[in-house]
N, C-alpha and C positions, 0 to 999 in steps of 0.2 A: 661292332665295337664292345668290347665283353664291361661286361658292369662291374661299380665299384670293386663289388667284391670281391672277382677274381682277378682283377687287376692288381688288388693287394696280393695277394698271395703269388701272382706270378712274378710280381717284383721279390718277393721272400724267396722263389726261387733263385731268380736273375740275380740277384746280390749273393746267394748262397755261390752259384755258380763262378760268378766272379773272385769270390774270396778261394773258392779253390782253386782255378783258372792262377790267381796271383802264386798260392803255393804250391802248384805244380813247376809255372813256368819260370817265375823269380826264385822259386824256392830253393829249387836244385843251383843255379848259379849263387846262392847263397850259402848254401853248405859247400859248396866247392871251396868259397872263399875262406868258411870257417878251417878247412884242411888246408889251406893253399900253405901254413908256417911250415906246418905238420908231415905234409904228406912229402912237399917238394925238398928234396936235403943238401940241394947245390941250385945254384940261378939257374941254369938252362935248367933244373927239372920244374923249377917255381914257374919259370916260363910255360914251361910246356902245360902246366895245371892251368895258366891264366888261362892260356889260347884257346881252353875246350869251352871256354864261357864268351872270352872277348868278345867273338863277332855279333853274340845274341843279347847278353846282358840289359843293354839299354831298351832292345824291342820288348824281351820279357816286362820291362816294369812297364809296358802299355795298360798291364793286366793292374797293376797297383796303382795307377794313376786314371784308369776307366772304375774299377772300384771305390776309391773316392768320388770319383765324380757322378757314380752314381746313387750312394750315401747322401752326398749332398741334395742332388733334384729329388731322388724320389724318398727319405724318410729325413727332411729338413731338420726337426725336433732332435732326431737322433745324432744329425753331425755339429747341431749348435750344443747341445747337451754332452757328448761324449768329448767335442774339443775343445768345454769349458771346464771339466773333470779331470781329461787326460792329459793338460796343455802341457805339461814340460813333459810327461811323457812320451807324447806327440813331438816334440820339439828334438828329446832327446835320437828317438829316431830318424827324423830330419839330418841334426849332425851324423849321426854316422853312416846316412847314407852319402854323407858330402864326400865321403874318402872314395865312393867307388869308380864317377866319372873321370876326376884327378887321378887318383890309383891309376886306371888302366890305361888313360892315356898316357899317363908323366911316367910311370912306374923304371918302363926301361929307356929311356931317352939320354938318362950320364949312366956311364959304366960303374961309378960310383959305390961300391959294396953298400953303405951306410944309408945312402938317399936308397935304393933299391930294399934293403930289410925294411928302412921306414917303412915305406911303401906296402910293402906285406903285411903289415900288420894295420897300414889302415886297410887293407883289405878285409883283412881279417875282420877287425871292426865292423866295417861295414856290411859284412855276410852272418856276425852272430848278434851284433845287440838288437835289431826288427824283429827276429823270429823270438828273442825272448821278452820283449816290450809287449808284442802282439799276444805272446802266450800270457802273460800279466795279465793284459785287461781283457781276456775271454774269462779265465780266472776268476779275477773279478768283477765280469758281468754276471756269473752262475750263483757271486754273492750277495751281489746288490750293489748298488752306486748310491753314496751316499749326497744323490738332490730331492731337490723339490719345486715345483713353481708356485709363481706369484698368482696372482686373481687376474694378470694381463699373461697370462703362461709362460711369462719368461724364467725360465727354469736357475735355480742357485744350487754350485755345486758347496756343501758342507764340510768333504775330506780333505787330506793333503797328499801329498805325492807319496810321504813316508808311508800312507796308510794303504796304499796299493800292493807294497810289497808286505806282503802278509804268507806264512806259510803255502795256505792252497794256492794262492796266486803264482806264487814263484815254483812250486811243484807244474802249475799247467806250462810255465816258462821253459821249463825244463822239456818237459813233453816236446812244446813248438819247436825246440832248439834242436833235441835230436832227432826229431821226424825229419825237418830240410835238410841235416847232417847226413842220414842215414839216404834221403833219397838222390842228393849230391855224391855222397860215395861212391853207389851204383851208376850215375851218370861218370863219373871220372873213372872208374872201373870201367867203362863202355867204351872213352874215349883215348886212353894212352895204353900204354904198353907195359911189359915189367920190367923195371922194379916199380915205377909207379901203379899200376893195375894190383899188385898185388897187398900195397901198401892202401889203397884205396878201397879192396876187399874186407882188411883188417877192420878200418874204421865203420864197414857196412853193418861188421855182425856186432860190434858194440853199440855203436849208435842204434839201431833196429833193438837189439836188446833193454837198453832203457828205455827205448821209445816205449816197446810194447806193456814192460814192466810197470813204469811210468803213468801210462795211458789206465792199466788195471788199479794200480794205486787212487787215480784220481776217481774213478769211475768208484771208488767203494765208497771215496768220501763222498762225495755225489751222493751218493743214498743214504746221506746219514745229514747231508747239508739241510737248512731250512729252504725251501724250494718257493716258487710262487703259485697260486690257484687265483683264478680268476673267481667270485663268487654273484657276481651280477649279472644279469642277461644285457648278454652285448649283440647291438646291430652292427655285422660287418658291413652294411651299407651306409653307414652311418657317417655323417662329417666329422674330424678326429676332432677329439676332444679327450685328452690325456687324464683326466682328472674326474671322468664322468664315468665311472667305472667304481667295482669294490674285490680288493685284494686282500688275500690274506696269505699267511705262512705259516709252512708246518714241517717237518722233516719227512724225507720222500718225495714230495712234489714236485722236482723235476723227475720220476719214473712214471709219473700218472700218465703219460703220454705213450708210453711203452705197453702200459697197462688195457689202454684203450684200442689201440691198432699193434696187436705182436708183431707185424709182417715187419714195425721199424727196427726188432732186433736185430733183422740181417744191418742196419746202418753203422752201429758195433761189428758188428761179426765181421764185417769189411775189411776194418783194420786192424783187426789179429789176424784174420786169413790172408790180407794181401801183405800186411807186415813180414810173415812165416815163410810165406811164399817168395818174395823177395830175396830174402836171405839162402832160401833153397836154390832159387835160381841164380843168385850171385856164385853161390858155393861149386855150381854146375856150369861156370864161366857164360849164364842165356844172359848176361846182363841188359840185353835190349828190352826183352821179358819180364825180365825183374824191374827195371825201371818202371813199364807199364803196371807191376802189380804195386810199387811203392807207390804209385798214384793212388790207385786201388785206395792205399790204406790210409793217403792224404785225405781223400776223401770219407774216409769211414772215421776218420779222428773229427774232422770238423764238422762232418753232417750231423753227427751223433752231440754235438755242441747244441745245433741249430732243431736237432728233433726233439735233445730234453726241453729245451725253452721254450718252444712252440707253446705260443703267439707270442711272447715276451722277444724284445730285443734290448731291453735295457730297464731288468727290472731297479728300483728304487728303495735303499734300503731306509729310508729318514723316512717319506712316507709311502709304502706299498700301493697306493692307490694312485699313487701317480705316474708307477710304473709305464714305460714307454711298450709297444705293443704294436703286430702288425696291422693292426684294424684301428688305434688312431695317434701314430708319428707319421702319415705319409701326407705325400702332394696331393692336391686332388688329383678327380677323376680325369682332367682334360689333360693335366701334366704326364699320367702316369699312361697314356694312350700315346700321346706324341712321344714318351720318349721308349715306347716298347716298339715301335714301327722303326725307331734310329736304330735301336738295338739291331730289330730281326735285316735290320742292311747291311750295318758295317760291323755286329761281331761276326758274321759269317768272312767277312773282308779280313777281320785279325788273323782268323785261325788257319785262312788260305796264305795269307804273307806268311805267316808263321811258321807252317809246315813244308812250305815252299824253302825259306831260308834256312831251315835245319836240312833238307835235303840237299841243297848245294851246296853247304858247308858239312858234307856230314864224312867219316871216315876218321881214322887214329891222327891225333896230335904227337907226332914225333921229335924225338929233340934230333934226327937229322931233319926233319922239316924245318923245326925253329932255325937252324945252324943256316941251313939254305935264304933263308929269308929273314936275316936277320934284322934287316933294317926296315919291315914292313909288319913283322911278328907284331904283339904286343908285348 
């Protein structure tokens, strides 16, 4: 059994892996959903677009559900505080996601054009709203969330929904949305033929440019934000107590980890290198490799937020001393240990099943294929 400090670090990495896995796997079908009304110019073309992700989208959401469950079990204080503070934002995500299962299943059941166009826009909402809100949430985490604990460690959120929609958070929402449209566009270009593939490639270049410029702008902004730093002594093996530390805020604090460990600069470099390489590979027609490169870019974008904030998970702008960190927002030693073994057993099964499913259903989705399978295709 690992000691408590090691388990805390392992679960910081594992939750990060789950978030990245969600962005890569569920992110590309959300990106395809965002592109659906614009890339498909006719009903049959839109059916082609839908069928590139139709067999896989629900399986991909395992990453989303597993990530939420891991946060609930490993970081209960984060779960409780975040779902209190971001309550309406989380509901907006869930409402948007409701359009996906009914949209995929019922969209092509009727021949009525109005019916089908309505569900096309429903799938657009289900693919567009969640990435924007997740990006806005990360933007607010980097600025600090207005919450504090009482003497019984009950969290109190003192902000409002509209405070979440500040300029920096909205910029992060744009980066998040562009990142998944970029990723989904590459997948769509890989799974379709002309002229759909050409339209998908055009979306890749536009979304990739927005992602890289937005990521650079956000990095410059973060360098001038008031970040957080712990000034008191921390015992990583101590029992969790989020109020038992001293925290200060100062400009540039989010860059301190890069100064302490220069190799961490490779993480944001992955975002730029992966993004540029993915666009070049897409232009060269190597869309399979481009998908891998865009996945690396996603690792870089999400990893940059994690490395910058470490060990903070949810900083408090109301009382910085009550900020939640890797060391003081976790479950017990026993809980983390049991969960680790469960993860080591079940995560490889999920990866194996996902890989097998994609291999079985590989290949181009064509107009002829949809016409042939008129009554069984989405």
